[in-house]
C-alpha positions as CSV (number, residue, x, y, z in Angstrom):
1,M,59.8,203.9,196.3
2,K,60.8,204.9,192.7
3,F,64.1,203.7,193.6
4,R,62.8,200.3,194.5
5,K,60.9,199.9,191.3
6,H,64.1,200.7,189.2
7,R,66.3,198.4,191.3
8,S,64.0,195.5,190.9
9,R,63.7,196.2,187.1
10,H,67.6,195.9,187.1
11,L,67.5,192.7,189.0
12,R,65.3,191.1,186.7
13,Y,67.5,192.0,183.6
14,V,70.6,190.5,185.6
15,L,68.5,187.2,185.8
16,I,67.7,187.1,182.4
17,A,71.2,187.8,181.2
18,V,72.6,185.2,183.7
19,Y,70.0,182.7,182.4
20,I,71.0,183.4,178.8
21,I,74.7,183.2,180.0
22,F,74.0,179.6,181.4
23,L,71.9,178.0,178.3
24,S,74.6,179.3,176.1
25,G,77.4,177.6,178.3
26,L,75.2,174.4,177.8
27,F,75.0,174.8,174.1
28,F,78.9,175.5,174.1
29,I,79.8,172.5,175.9
30,A,77.1,170.4,173.7
31,G,79.0,171.6,170.7
32,C,82.7,170.4,172.0
33,Y,81.3,167.0,173.5
34,P,78.5,165.5,170.9
35,V,76.5,162.6,172.2
36,E,77.0,160.5,169.1
37,Q,80.6,159.6,170.8
38,K,79.6,156.0,171.2
39,P,80.6,155.0,168.0
40,T,84.3,155.5,168.7
41,K,83.8,152.0,170.9
42,T,82.6,150.0,167.6
43,V,85.9,150.9,166.2
44,E,88.3,150.0,168.6
45,V,86.2,146.6,168.5
46,Q,86.8,146.3,164.6
47,V,90.1,146.8,165.1
48,Q,90.8,144.7,167.9
49,E,88.9,141.8,165.4
50,A,91.1,142.5,162.4
51,G,94.3,142.4,164.0
52,P,95.9,139.3,165.4
53,V,95.7,140.4,169.2
54,E,96.7,137.1,170.9
55,T,95.5,138.4,174.4
56,E,91.9,138.6,173.4
57,P,91.1,135.3,171.4
58,A,87.5,135.2,172.7
59,K,86.8,138.7,170.9
60,V,88.2,137.0,167.7
61,Q,85.9,134.2,168.0
62,Q,82.6,136.1,168.6
63,P,81.9,137.3,165.2
64,K,79.7,134.3,163.7
65,T,79.0,136.6,160.5
66,E,82.3,136.0,159.3
67,P,82.9,132.4,158.0
68,P,86.3,132.8,156.2
69,L,87.7,134.0,159.6
70,V,86.3,130.7,161.2
71,S,87.9,128.5,158.9
72,L,91.6,129.5,159.4
73,P,93.9,129.4,162.3
74,T,93.8,132.2,164.8
75,H,97.6,132.8,164.5
76,E,97.2,133.2,160.7
77,P,96.3,136.8,159.2
78,P,93.4,136.5,156.3
79,I,96.1,137.6,153.9
80,A,97.3,134.2,153.6
81,E,94.0,133.4,152.0
82,P,94.4,134.6,148.5
83,N,97.8,132.5,148.4
84,Q,95.7,129.6,148.8
85,I,93.0,130.2,145.7
86,E,96.0,131.5,143.3
87,P,97.1,128.1,142.3
88,N,93.8,126.8,141.4
89,I,93.8,130.0,138.9
90,I,96.9,129.5,137.5
91,E,96.5,125.7,136.9
92,P,94.5,126.0,133.5
93,N,97.3,128.3,132.1
94,V,99.6,125.5,132.7
95,V,97.7,122.9,131.5
96,E,96.8,124.3,127.9
97,P,100.3,124.6,126.5
98,N,100.7,120.9,127.1
99,I,97.4,120.0,125.4
100,V,98.7,122.1,122.3
101,E,102.1,120.5,122.3
102,I,100.2,117.3,121.9
103,Q,98.5,118.3,119.2
104,E,101.5,119.5,117.5
105,V,103.3,116.3,117.8
106,E,100.4,114.0,116.3
107,P,101.2,114.9,112.6
108,N,104.7,113.5,113.1
109,A,103.2,110.1,112.9
110,I,103.0,110.4,109.4
111,E,106.7,111.3,108.5
112,P,107.5,107.7,108.2
113,N,105.2,107.0,105.5
114,E,106.4,110.4,103.7
115,I,110.0,109.5,104.1
116,K,109.3,106.1,102.5
117,R,107.5,107.5,99.7
118,A,110.1,109.8,99.1
119,V,112.8,107.2,99.0
120,E,110.3,105.4,96.1
121,V,110.2,108.5,94.1
122,S,114.0,109.6,94.4
123,F,114.7,106.1,92.9
124,H,112.5,106.3,90.1
125,D,113.7,109.4,89.4
126,K,117.0,108.8,88.5
127,C,115.7,107.0,85.1
128,A,114.1,110.3,84.4
129,D,117.0,111.8,82.7
130,I,117.3,109.0,80.3
131,F,113.8,109.1,79.2
132,E,113.2,112.5,79.4
133,N,116.1,113.6,77.5
134,F,116.5,110.6,74.6
135,V,113.0,109.4,74.5
136,D,110.2,111.9,72.3
137,K,106.7,112.0,73.2
138,D,105.9,109.4,70.5
139,G,108.3,106.6,71.9
140,M,111.1,107.4,69.3
141,V,114.6,107.2,70.7
142,D,117.6,109.3,70.0
143,Y,120.1,106.4,70.2
144,Q,123.0,108.0,68.8
145,E,122.9,110.9,71.1
146,L,122.1,108.3,73.9
147,K,125.5,106.1,73.1
148,N,127.4,109.5,73.1
149,E,126.4,109.3,76.7
150,K,126.8,105.6,77.7
151,T,128.2,106.2,81.1
152,K,124.8,107.6,82.2
153,L,123.5,104.2,81.0
154,I,126.1,102.3,83.2
155,E,125.7,104.4,86.0
156,L,122.1,104.0,86.4
157,L,122.5,100.0,85.8
158,D,125.0,100.1,89.0
159,E,122.0,101.9,90.9
160,F,119.8,98.8,90.3
161,D,122.5,96.6,91.2
162,E,123.3,98.4,94.3
163,F,119.8,98.9,95.4
164,D,118.9,97.3,98.8
165,P,116.3,94.5,98.6
166,K,115.0,95.1,102.0
167,I,113.7,98.4,101.1
168,Y,112.4,96.4,97.8
169,K,110.6,94.1,99.8
170,S,109.0,96.9,101.6
171,W,107.3,98.4,98.7
172,P,103.6,98.0,97.8
173,E,103.0,95.8,94.5
174,E,102.8,99.1,92.1
175,E,106.3,100.5,93.5
176,K,107.7,97.0,92.5
177,I,106.0,96.8,88.9
178,A,107.1,100.4,88.5
179,F,110.9,99.3,89.7
180,W,110.9,96.2,87.4
181,L,109.4,98.3,84.6
182,N,112.0,100.8,84.6
183,A,115.0,98.1,85.0
184,Y,113.4,96.2,81.8
185,N,113.2,99.3,79.6
186,I,116.9,100.6,80.9
187,K,118.5,97.1,80.0
188,L,117.0,97.2,76.3
189,L,118.5,100.6,75.7
190,D,121.8,99.5,76.8
191,I,121.6,96.5,74.8
192,I,120.5,98.3,71.5
193,I,123.2,101.1,72.3
194,D,126.0,98.4,72.6
195,N,124.8,97.3,69.0
196,Y,124.4,100.5,67.5
197,P,124.3,101.3,64.6
198,I,122.7,97.8,63.7
199,E,125.2,95.7,61.4
200,S,123.3,93.6,58.9
201,Y,124.5,90.8,56.4
202,R,123.4,91.4,52.7
203,I,121.9,88.0,52.6
204,L,119.7,88.6,55.5
205,R,118.5,92.2,54.0
206,V,116.7,89.9,51.8
207,F,114.3,88.7,54.7
208,W,114.7,91.6,57.2
209,P,115.3,95.5,56.9
210,A,118.5,96.8,57.2
211,T,117.5,98.7,60.6
212,S,115.4,95.7,61.9
213,I,116.6,94.7,65.3
214,R,116.5,90.8,64.0
215,H,120.1,91.6,62.9
216,I,120.9,92.2,66.5
217,P,123.1,89.1,67.7
218,P,121.8,86.3,68.4
219,R,119.9,86.0,65.1
220,S,118.3,82.8,66.1
221,R,116.5,84.5,68.5
222,I,113.6,87.6,68.2
223,G,111.7,90.0,70.4
224,T,112.1,89.0,74.3
225,T,113.6,85.9,73.4
226,K,116.8,87.7,72.4
227,G,117.0,89.2,75.7
228,E,118.0,86.1,77.5
229,E,121.7,86.4,76.2
230,Y,121.9,89.9,77.5
231,K,122.2,89.6,81.4
232,F,122.5,92.5,84.0
233,I,122.5,92.5,88.0
234,V,119.8,93.9,90.0
235,M,119.8,93.8,93.8
236,D,123.0,91.8,93.6
237,K,121.5,88.9,91.6
238,E,122.0,87.9,87.9
239,F,118.8,88.4,85.4
240,N,118.4,88.8,81.8
241,L,115.0,90.3,80.0
242,L,113.3,87.0,79.4
243,E,113.6,86.1,83.0
244,I,112.0,89.3,84.2
245,G,109.0,88.9,82.0
246,R,108.5,85.3,83.1
247,R,109.3,85.9,87.1
248,F,107.6,88.9,87.3
249,F,105.4,90.3,84.8
250,R,103.5,86.9,83.8
251,K,103.6,85.1,87.3
252,E,104.1,87.6,90.3
253,F,102.0,90.8,89.0
254,D,98.5,90.2,87.7
255,E,98.6,93.3,85.8
256,P,98.3,92.5,81.7
257,R,98.8,96.0,81.1
258,I,102.6,95.8,81.6
259,F,102.9,94.1,78.3
260,L,102.0,97.5,76.7
261,A,104.3,99.3,78.7
262,I,107.4,97.3,78.1
263,S,109.4,98.5,74.9
264,Q,110.0,96.2,72.0
265,A,112.6,98.6,70.5
266,S,110.7,98.5,67.6
267,L,108.1,100.1,65.3
268,S,105.2,97.9,66.0
269,G,106.0,97.5,69.6
270,P,104.3,99.9,72.4
271,P,105.5,103.5,72.7
272,L,108.3,103.5,74.9
273,C,107.3,106.2,77.8
274,N,109.4,109.2,77.9
275,E,109.2,109.5,81.9
276,P,110.0,106.5,84.2
277,Y,107.1,104.7,85.9
278,Y,105.9,105.6,89.5
279,G,104.2,103.6,91.8
280,H,101.7,106.1,93.2
281,R,100.9,107.1,89.3
282,L,101.1,103.6,87.9
283,N,97.1,103.0,87.3
284,E,97.1,106.5,85.3
285,Q,100.7,105.8,83.5
286,L,99.4,102.4,82.2
287,D,96.0,103.4,81.0
288,K,97.7,106.3,79.1
289,Q,100.2,103.8,77.6
290,V,97.6,101.5,76.6
291,K,95.4,104.2,74.7
292,K,98.6,105.6,73.1
293,F,99.5,102.0,71.9
294,L,95.6,101.2,70.6
295,S,95.4,104.4,68.7
296,N,98.4,103.2,66.1
297,Q,96.9,101.6,63.2
298,R,99.6,98.8,63.8
299,A,98.0,97.7,67.1
300,F,94.3,98.0,66.4
301,K,91.8,99.1,63.7
302,I,88.2,98.2,62.1
303,D,87.5,97.5,58.8
304,R,83.9,97.9,58.6
305,E,83.2,97.0,54.8
306,E,85.0,93.8,55.2
307,K,84.0,93.3,58.6
308,K,87.1,92.7,60.0
309,V,89.3,93.8,63.2
310,Y,92.9,93.8,62.8
311,L,94.9,93.6,66.2
312,S,98.6,93.7,66.9
313,A,100.8,90.5,66.8
314,L,101.4,91.1,70.7
315,F,97.7,90.1,71.1
316,E,98.3,86.6,69.8
317,P,97.7,83.8,72.3
318,S,101.1,82.7,71.5
319,W,102.4,86.0,72.6
320,Y,100.8,88.1,75.3
321,G,97.0,87.3,74.3
322,K,96.6,84.4,77.3
323,E,97.8,86.9,79.9
324,F,94.6,88.9,79.7
325,I,92.4,85.7,80.4
326,N,92.5,85.9,84.4
327,K,91.2,89.7,84.7
328,Y,89.4,90.1,81.3
329,R,87.6,86.9,80.7
330,T,83.7,87.2,80.6
331,N,81.0,84.7,79.4
332,E,78.7,87.2,78.3
333,Q,80.3,88.6,75.2
334,F,82.7,87.2,72.2
335,E,81.6,83.8,72.9
336,E,82.2,82.9,69.2
337,H,86.1,83.6,69.8
338,P,88.7,81.3,71.9
339,P,89.3,82.6,75.6
340,A,92.7,84.7,74.9
341,I,91.0,86.5,72.1
342,R,87.8,87.1,74.1
343,A,89.9,88.3,76.9
344,V,91.7,90.8,74.8
345,L,88.6,91.9,73.0
346,N,87.1,92.8,76.4
347,F,90.1,94.6,77.4
348,I,90.2,97.0,74.4
349,T,86.6,98.0,74.5
350,E,87.4,99.5,77.6
351,Y,90.1,101.6,76.0
352,V,88.7,102.4,72.2
353,S,86.2,104.9,71.3
354,A,82.5,104.0,72.0
355,Q,81.6,103.8,68.3
356,D,84.5,101.2,68.3
357,A,83.4,99.5,71.3
358,L,79.6,99.1,70.0
359,F,81.0,97.5,66.9
360,L,83.1,94.9,68.9
361,S,80.2,94.2,71.0
362,T,77.5,94.1,68.7
363,K,78.7,93.1,65.4
364,T,79.9,89.8,63.4
365,Y,83.6,90.0,62.2
366,S,86.7,88.0,61.8
367,I,89.7,88.8,63.7
368,K,93.3,89.3,61.8
369,F,96.7,89.9,63.2
370,I,98.8,92.8,61.8
371,G,102.3,91.7,60.4
372,Y,105.0,92.7,63.1
373,D,107.6,95.6,62.0
374,W,110.9,95.0,63.7
375,K,112.4,98.1,62.3
376,L,114.3,100.1,65.1
377,N,112.4,102.7,66.6
378,D,115.2,105.2,66.3
379,K,114.6,108.7,66.0
380,Q,117.3,109.3,63.8
């Protein structure tokens, strides 16, 4: 009896042990083969979708959630898509340099005008050596030194002879005026040099000082008319000073300030400018010349006590006075004077002091012309 109880107890322990071993076996099997084994099937599907598998086209067409794959042919890999986008990204970078190049080329359109101006200035510059080295700031000329450099004058006159008339015709009016002013003044210097030192007859010194340019042949002519006998070539055509004054300064150009810029080679004449005239500076240079001339007592002065206004003989109607009528004639001032004098007074009021201009405009006075001094403007 006691043995049975002991046996049954041992059998119970054995069953419990077997049950534990069975459960342990189940847990072991579950650990080696987990239930989450199903996702491996989805991985296989993704690989099949991503790869170009020709044997299963239906599976490739199924993923409707991926529009880029639908737009591409089934036989082309998705890598081709970036190649189609790349040109669109590069295009702006290709266009931009072309735009910059066009902007850089545009200023070249100004080059012809710059070249033209350079030609104008360079020709006038050829006269600079004569005016700057032999004429002082007061317009006095070192004729003796200039005579020693006669070849410079000859070479410069040759430049006027050989100058291309087609280039001259393309110039604006200011450049043309500068051209003829320089030509006129250079030729007058040449005339004086050819007759320097001035030779005078004793009997004529009774009437004219020894240094008067009236002794220069032809003695029957004075002033600009004397220049009619001295010819020179400009642009392959023959001219003289009288013809230049009549054809260009009086007729072609309506600019009376010119007559105060051409030299008379005399003390009462306008001071010779010690630089060439330039078209782009012409207005400034002419104004400077006028002020310089009118500051000379031989050209303009007022006697307030005697109520007299003295003007240079150059302003006489028979000389240059009439040349001021077109630009400076008015009907409001100086009506008591003839047209030429009225025009000259209107012109002068723009260049003299405010006090002198007020006197000319409000006072009653008489006009007197100053006797002309023909002595040579010789620095010596």
